[in-house]
N, C-alpha and C positions, 0 to 999 in steps of 0.2 A: 344611635349611632353617629359615628364622628366622620364629619367630610374628612377627605385626603384630598390634597393638594399636590399635583406632580409637580418633581423637581423642575428646574427650568431648563436643563439638560434634555430632559424627557420632553417637554414642551417644542423645545428647537426642534428636536429628533422628528415631533410628528409633523412638524412645519416643512421640515426640506423635503418630507415624503411625497409632497402636493406633484401632482403630473398634469400639467396642461397642454393639450394636444390642439394644434392648430392644423383643422380640417379646410380651413378656406381654399385650398386648390385639389380638394379631393373629388375626384369624380365616383359619382355612385353608377353601379351598374347592377344588373337583376342577376339571379342564379337559381335554376332550378334543378341542377345537378350538380353534384361533387365527388371528385376521385380523392381518396386517401390513399397514398402510397409512402412509402418509409426505407431510409437508408437506417444504419445502425446508430447514426448521429442525427439525425433530421427527420420532420414529419413533413411530408409534400402534399400541399391540397390544391388540387386545380379544379376551376368553377367554369361552368359554363351555361349555356342555355341548349337544352334539349325541347325543340319544337313539337315533339311526337313523344311527349313521355309515356303513353301507356300503348305504345305501338307495340307489336310483336314482329320479331325477327331483329336484321341487324339495324343498329341505330348508328348513326354516325354525329357524334356531338363534339362542336369545336370549343377547346378548352380558351377561355379570353384571358384570365387570371390565375396565376398560380402564386400561391404562397408558400415559402418557406421557412419552416421556425424550428427551433431544437426542441426537444422532449420537455422540457420545463415551462418553456414559453404553450405547448399544446395541452400540457396538463392544467393551467392555469387558464387556457381557453375553455378547457372541458369543463372547467367548475362553474367559470363565468357563463357559459350557455346552459348547463344543468340549471343554475341559480334562476336565470331570467325564464327559462320555459316554464320551472315550477311558479314562479310569480305568475307569468299569464294564465296556467292551467288552473291557478287559484282564483284568478278573475273571471275568465272566461269558460272553464271547463277542460276538460281532458282534450288533447291532440290526437284524433283518430289517424293511424298511420295508413289503416287499410282501407285502400279507395273504393274496393267494393261494398263496406260496412258505409261510409262517407254518402256513397251516390245511394244506396240501398233506401235511403229515408228513415233508418229504424231510429225512432226516437226515446226507446226505452233506457232509462238510466241515464236519462243526458241531466245536468244538474241544473236548475234555474240559473239564469245570468243576473248580473246587477240589479238587485231590487226588484228580485222576482220576476225579472224577463226572461221569457224563453224565445229560442229560436226557432 
């Protein structure tokens, strides 16, 4: 096989696509609640903290962050989150969404963790 060397224009285009994010002024926040709504042009994500996530009946949650994005950005976010979750589950095992199964202590069919360690 012969080695292919990219043209100078291609190499310059790859370097021009580098994105450097300055997150020095970013304030982190925690959310265990997200509401997703949409208009024909945008996706709206409201994040908040639900202090009683397993309570029954009416629950009032104050949204403290709202992210509005177009559908192209939302699809890129969906892809990035999917890849991140796949990597996490590949390393640590499946993420069980059913709280009854998590709390029930069912250990069946849980893959071993790193180097054979089980939880």
